[in-house]
Every structure is written in C-alpha cells, then in structure tokens.
FITIMAR-604431 format. One line per field, with one value per residue (C-alpha): x, y, z; residue in one letter; residue number from 1. Coordinates in Angstrom, 2 decimals, padded with zeros to 5 digits. Example, Ala and Ser with C-alpha at 12.3 -4.5 7.8 and 13.67 -1.06 7.14 Angstrom:
<markes>
u	(012.30/013.67)
v	(-004.50/-001.06)
w	(007.80/007.14)
resn	(A/S)
resi	(1/2)
</markes>
This chain:
<markes>
u	(032.16/029.63/026.24/026.01/022.80/022.63/022.68/020.25/017.67/017.48/016.04/015.46/017.08/019.85/022.21/025.39/027.72/029.60/030.18/027.21/028.51/028.83/025.32/023.92/025.71/024.16/020.69/021.17/022.01/018.83/016.80/018.30/017.53/013.94/013.62/014.85/012.40/009.56/010.41/010.42/007.01/005.61/007.02/005.50/002.15/002.12/003.30/000.65/-002.21/-000.79/-000.79/-004.36/-005.51/-003.41/-005.03/-008.49/-007.47/-005.41/-008.21/-010.71/-008.42/-007.38/-011.00/-011.75/-008.76/-009.62/-013.20/-011.95/-010.14/-011.46/-013.12/-010.02/-007.81/-010.28/-010.03/-006.24/-006.11/-009.44/-007.91/-005.20/-007.19/-007.99/-004.35/-002.99/-005.59/-004.99/-001.19/-001.27/-003.75/-001.65/001.49/-000.35/-001.42/002.19/003.34/000.66/001.90/005.51/004.49/002.52/005.57/007.77/005.31/005.72/009.18/008.11/010.21/008.58/010.53/009.23/011.38/014.79/013.99/013.15/016.47/018.42/016.60/017.27/020.95/021.46/019.66/021.56/024.94/026.23/025.66/026.78/030.26/032.23/034.61/031.82/029.94/026.17/024.46/021.44/019.06/016.37/013.80/012.26/010.24/006.44/004.74/002.47/005.35/004.69/007.62/006.10/002.73/002.16/-001.41/-004.63/-007.44/-011.18/-013.19/-016.81/-017.30/-013.93/-010.86/-007.85/-004.10/-001.93/001.55/004.30/007.00/010.01/011.50/013.97/016.71/019.23/022.02/024.49/026.46/026.26/029.31/028.31/028.59/024.86/023.87/020.89/018.54/015.71/013.34/010.06/007.51/004.46/001.48/-000.88/-004.15/-005.75/-009.38/-011.55/-014.94/-017.40/-020.88/-023.77/-024.62/-028.17/-028.03/-027.33/-023.75/-020.95/-018.63/-015.28/-014.90/-011.51/-010.26/-006.84/-005.71/-002.35/-000.30/003.40/005.12/008.13/010.57/013.46/015.77/018.85/021.33/023.42/025.95/024.02/026.59/025.94/022.22/021.68/018.06/016.92/014.81/013.10/011.45/008.90/005.49/006.40/008.73/005.70/005.19/008.39/007.11/006.02/004.64/003.14/-000.66/-002.08/000.76/-000.21/002.12/002.31/004.85/007.63/010.22/012.69/015.45/018.74/020.72/018.21/015.07/012.80/009.79/007.26/004.70/002.01/001.59/-001.13/-000.28/-000.34/002.68/005.27/009.02/009.01/006.03/006.09/007.40/004.72/005.35/006.13/003.58/005.98/005.99/002.21/000.95/-001.90/-003.93/-004.08/-005.45/-004.79/-004.35/-006.76/-005.05/-004.53/-005.21/-002.04/-000.17/002.15/005.70/007.74/011.10/009.62/008.02/011.33/013.14/010.58/010.78/014.56/014.32/011.73/014.11/016.92/014.53/013.96/017.74/018.04/015.50/017.34/020.71/019.16/017.60/020.90/022.79/023.13/020.06/018.80/015.12/013.40/010.14/009.31)
v	(153.18/152.33/154.00/157.20/156.50/160.02/161.60/158.98/159.70/163.36/162.57/158.77/158.75/156.25/156.99/155.12/154.09/151.05/147.32/145.07/143.67/147.20/148.15/144.97/145.77/149.25/147.84/145.42/148.38/150.13/147.00/146.84/150.53/149.96/146.91/148.91/151.71/149.18/147.72/151.22/152.01/148.74/149.46/152.96/151.52/148.95/151.50/154.02/151.56/150.24/153.74/154.30/151.12/151.93/155.36/153.79/150.97/153.25/155.80/153.09/151.49/154.80/155.86/152.70/153.30/156.95/155.96/153.93/156.90/159.29/162.51/164.52/162.21/162.25/166.02/165.71/162.77/163.03/164.51/161.86/159.44/162.23/163.45/159.95/159.21/162.47/162.14/158.58/159.51/162.47/160.33/157.80/160.55/161.76/158.24/157.98/161.27/160.07/156.85/158.79/160.93/157.86/156.24/159.11/157.80/154.18/152.76/150.70/147.49/146.19/148.74/148.00/144.28/144.40/146.07/143.62/140.64/141.78/142.56/139.10/137.54/139.52/139.52/136.39/137.99/141.53/142.72/142.29/145.12/147.68/149.37/149.68/153.04/153.02/155.76/154.58/156.95/155.43/158.46/157.87/157.99/160.79/162.94/166.64/166.97/164.26/166.00/167.11/168.44/168.97/168.53/168.34/165.29/166.23/166.44/164.83/166.84/165.04/164.97/163.48/162.16/160.95/159.02/158.07/155.96/153.71/154.04/151.24/151.18/148.37/146.53/142.84/140.76/140.64/144.44/145.14/148.10/147.69/150.40/149.56/152.14/152.29/155.09/155.01/157.18/157.72/159.62/160.34/161.53/162.93/164.50/165.30/163.84/163.33/159.99/158.77/160.16/163.60/163.81/165.01/162.19/162.26/159.75/158.90/156.84/155.87/154.32/153.87/151.96/151.23/151.60/149.31/149.90/147.71/148.77/147.38/149.46/147.54/148.11/148.36/146.29/143.32/143.35/144.58/144.94/145.31/148.34/146.44/144.00/146.68/145.52/141.86/142.07/142.17/138.47/137.79/139.59/137.34/138.85/137.37/137.30/140.62/142.67/144.81/145.67/149.44/149.99/148.32/150.46/148.95/151.02/150.18/150.52/149.78/147.93/149.12/147.53/149.15/147.29/148.31/146.62/147.14/149.24/146.21/144.36/142.42/142.24/138.45/136.14/133.66/130.25/127.66/124.59/121.36/118.53/116.65/119.63/119.67/117.61/115.32/115.70/119.49/119.42/122.07/125.60/128.23/130.19/133.87/136.41/136.56/139.82/140.68/139.48/142.51/140.71/138.01/140.67/142.51/139.25/138.21/141.65/141.33/137.84/139.10/141.83/139.34/137.19/140.17/140.58/136.87/137.12/140.10/138.35/135.15/137.05/138.75/135.45/134.25/132.17/132.86/133.34/133.77/135.28/136.28)
w	(220.99/223.67/223.68/225.75/227.67/229.13/225.66/224.35/227.07/226.03/222.58/222.53/219.09/218.47/215.58/214.77/211.99/213.25/212.74/213.39/216.74/218.16/217.04/218.57/221.84/221.84/221.19/224.06/226.32/225.14/225.94/229.45/229.99/228.92/231.19/234.20/233.41/233.11/236.51/237.97/236.47/237.81/241.28/241.30/240.23/243.04/245.62/244.57/244.89/248.17/249.63/248.44/250.18/253.25/253.56/253.78/256.14/258.39/258.64/259.61/262.21/263.73/263.96/265.96/268.23/268.84/269.60/272.57/274.12/276.72/275.65/276.50/274.46/271.59/271.46/271.14/268.71/266.92/263.76/263.45/261.22/258.83/258.70/258.06/255.39/253.56/253.75/252.39/249.68/248.54/248.51/246.32/243.91/243.70/242.82/240.13/238.65/238.70/236.97/234.33/233.61/233.40/230.97/228.52/227.74/227.48/224.65/221.93/222.40/219.06/217.29/218.75/218.80/215.08/214.22/216.37/214.85/211.27/211.93/213.45/210.50/207.83/209.59/207.86/204.42/205.24/204.33/207.55/206.60/206.03/208.88/208.99/209.46/211.76/212.86/215.26/216.78/219.91/220.99/220.99/217.60/218.87/220.12/219.46/217.04/214.83/214.41/210.83/210.89/212.84/210.30/210.98/209.92/210.46/214.21/214.87/215.84/214.41/214.91/212.17/212.92/210.59/212.39/210.23/212.99/211.18/208.59/208.09/205.50/204.90/202.24/201.48/200.68/196.99/196.79/196.86/199.04/201.36/202.57/204.94/206.42/208.33/208.66/210.90/210.00/212.89/213.27/216.63/216.72/219.48/219.82/222.57/222.55/224.92/226.46/227.02/230.53/229.11/230.34/228.06/227.07/225.30/222.48/221.01/218.08/216.85/213.61/211.96/209.41/209.12/205.76/205.44/202.60/201.47/198.65/196.92/194.94/192.40/189.62/186.30/184.43/186.70/185.94/182.38/181.44/185.03/184.21/181.39/183.78/184.66/185.92/185.34/188.34/190.66/190.04/192.00/195.11/197.96/201.17/204.35/204.72/205.85/204.36/201.37/198.50/198.24/195.47/193.51/191.74/189.30/187.69/186.00/189.24/192.00/193.10/195.90/197.52/199.83/201.92/204.41/207.77/210.36/213.39/215.72/214.31/216.29/215.82/215.92/216.03/218.93/218.01/217.34/219.52/217.70/217.98/220.28/222.68/223.15/226.08/224.89/228.09/227.75/224.25/221.60/222.85/221.53/218.78/219.50/216.76/214.68/214.25/211.39/211.94/210.84/210.74/208.50/206.32/205.84/205.11/202.50/200.90/200.63/199.14/196.64/195.50/195.07/193.05/190.74/190.37/189.61/186.79/185.35/185.31/183.91/181.02/180.26/179.77/176.15/175.39/178.90/179.42/182.70/183.76/187.33)
resn	(X/X/X/X/X/X/X/X/X/X/X/X/X/X/X/X/X/X/X/X/X/X/X/X/X/X/X/X/X/X/X/X/X/X/X/X/X/X/X/X/X/X/X/X/X/X/X/X/X/X/X/X/X/X/X/X/X/X/X/X/X/X/X/X/X/X/X/X/X/X/X/X/X/X/X/X/X/X/X/X/X/X/X/X/X/X/X/X/X/X/X/X/X/X/X/X/X/X/X/X/X/X/X/X/X/X/X/X/X/X/X/X/X/X/X/X/X/X/X/X/X/X/X/X/X/X/X/X/X/X/X/X/X/X/X/X/X/X/X/X/X/X/X/X/X/X/X/X/X/X/X/X/X/X/X/X/X/X/X/X/X/X/X/X/X/X/X/X/X/X/X/X/X/X/X/X/X/X/X/X/X/X/X/X/X/X/X/X/X/X/X/X/X/X/X/X/X/X/X/X/X/X/X/X/X/X/X/X/X/X/X/X/X/X/X/X/X/X/X/X/X/X/X/X/X/X/X/X/X/X/X/X/X/X/X/X/X/X/X/X/X/X/X/X/X/X/X/X/X/X/X/X/X/X/X/X/X/X/X/X/X/X/X/X/X/X/X/X/X/X/X/X/X/X/X/X/X/X/X/X/X/X/X/X/X/X/X/X/X/X/X/X/X/X/X/X/X/X/X/X/X/X/X/X/X/X/X/X/X/X/X/X/X/X/X/X/X/X/X/X/X/X/X/X)
resi	(1/2/3/4/5/6/7/8/9/10/11/12/13/14/15/16/17/18/19/20/21/22/23/24/25/26/27/28/29/30/31/32/33/34/35/36/37/38/39/40/41/42/43/44/45/46/47/48/49/50/51/52/53/54/55/56/57/58/59/60/61/62/63/64/65/66/67/68/69/70/71/72/73/74/75/76/77/78/79/80/81/82/83/84/85/86/87/88/89/90/91/92/93/94/95/96/97/98/99/100/101/102/103/104/105/106/107/108/109/110/111/112/113/114/115/116/117/118/119/120/121/122/123/124/125/126/127/128/129/130/131/132/133/134/135/136/137/138/139/140/141/142/143/144/145/146/147/148/149/150/151/152/153/154/155/156/157/158/159/160/161/162/163/164/165/166/167/168/169/170/171/172/173/174/175/176/177/178/179/180/181/182/183/184/185/186/187/188/189/190/191/192/193/194/195/196/197/198/199/200/201/202/203/204/205/206/207/208/209/210/211/212/213/214/215/216/217/218/219/220/221/222/223/224/225/226/227/228/229/230/231/232/233/234/235/236/237/238/239/240/241/242/243/244/245/246/247/248/249/250/251/252/253/254/255/256/257/258/259/260/261/262/263/264/265/266/267/268/269/270/271/272/273/274/275/276/277/278/279/280/281/282/283/284/285/286/287/288/289/290/291/292/293/294/295/296/297/298/299/300/301/302/303/304/305/306/307/308/309/310/311/312/313/314/315/316/317/318/319/320/321/322/323/324)
</markes>
C-alpha cells in the first residue's frame, strides 16, 4: 500500500508493517516530498530578498523620475515611489513569513535516510516472507508534544525534549528477531543578560545526544548459557570512534546494546576518494571534522551482538571454549 502523503503531512509520523521493498518505496516518496518542500523554501527565500532589493531600487529610480516632472505632475505622482517601496517591502515580509512557516516542517533527512540505508543493508539477511514494522517520527525534535520538562539551571531557563523517533522490528532468516530504536534527548537553554553597551541580550544554548539501541531476541535452546556470559560479553562489543557504550544487557533469550552518539551525526559518512581518484596537482584536500556515521554504528552494534551469540554457542558445544 502506497504512502498516503496527505495523512503523513498532518503528523509527520510514518508507521507501516510491510515487506522491505514497500517500506523503501514509501521512504523514497518521503524523500521526494522533502526535496520539493526544500525547493519551495529556497524559492521563497530568493523571492523575498529580491523583493526587498527591488523595493529600494524602485523607490530610488521612481524618485529620480518624479523629480524630472513638472510641479503639477509631482503633486500627482509624488507618492508613487513610497507606495511601490512599501508594497514591495510588505510582499517581501510576507514571503519571509511563509518561508518561516514552511521551515517548521523541515524534515530531518538524516532520519529517513538512515532507515533506508539500514533496510538496504540488512535486506539480504532478513526473512523475505516476514514484514518489517517501522515507526518513524520526522517532526522536529523540539516539537511541543515532545517537551518533557522546563527546569531552571541557575539563570538559565531550560526546555527538555525526549524524542523517541525510531522503532524498527524485523526477523532475520535464521529466526532471530531484530529491534532497533533511536531516542534523541535535547535541552534548549536561554537567558537574558546585559552586553558591555548596557543593552539586554538574549543568549541561547542547545545540547543533545542520540541513544541508539539494537536488540536481538533468540530461542534460549539455541544459545544455552547466554545469560552466563555476563560482563565478559562487553569484550565482544566494537563501536566506531566517538560512540560511547551506554549499556549491554544479556539474558537467556535476548541481547541488547545501547550506545550514545553526538547530536551532529550523519546517516552515512561521505565516501573517501581512492588514491587513484585524487588529482596530484590539486594536492590533498583538507579533512573536514568527521561526524558519527549512524548506519555504520548500528551495523557494528548488530555485528557485536551476533559475536556475543557466537561465543555463547561455541561455549555450549562439547569441549567448546570461547571467550569474547
């Protein structure tokens, strides 16, 4: 069933239980919708500034033209430059307002791109006969419905937001059940202070972290002794640089891993050009500050959990002995 874009735009929450190809088609439709909205916002921005500049140029030119008229004509047309300037300026302000309203529904393309990337990456191992269940919240992280508190921190007025924006369930071909989720915790701070000139100035701060969780549910008889691995299972966990291990839970029928990423993560890191693709005359490009690759993080978390399962099954074999 194709995505109902009209219903989606009321909440910006996508929820489906369908085969992977259908979910990927829906996410592609979301990406196209976002691209059209971005083009519209860019057009409104250019039009607004163009009208602002036009109002100034038109007023100046009309003033010169009116100045060349006779006194009688000046009395009739003297207010024209002012009317044109004000009308153009107001039209520009209206376009700025429309763009600001459109920006409130600016979709975080990292989110739907991350889900699409992971589904494409996992698709070969997922059970083709089982649907995946996806819930993806693309409303802004600081949407009013996601606010959970307004504490005070000294002179700072704070707003706390908890945004559980992703839940993904699926089943691999080996019968293992996958659950992947993401929660963003955001705090916005503001306070008023005085500058050196004595004027009141608003200061703002923003900080956040994203909690990524990957879990596998298994049949206990396939992995006897899984719960006995305990803290030793942490040795099997491998994460990208900059990603912090938050928690590892191991039980007889499941393993779950939680990791913390900085707020400024990317769905996929840009591909590093091969040495043969770099032109010698241009020299090496300056390296940009790297951001956490969320799709790589989730993949490494999943592989770490499978490594834990491997150690459990190896220990259960007669004479088997394996340490993470």
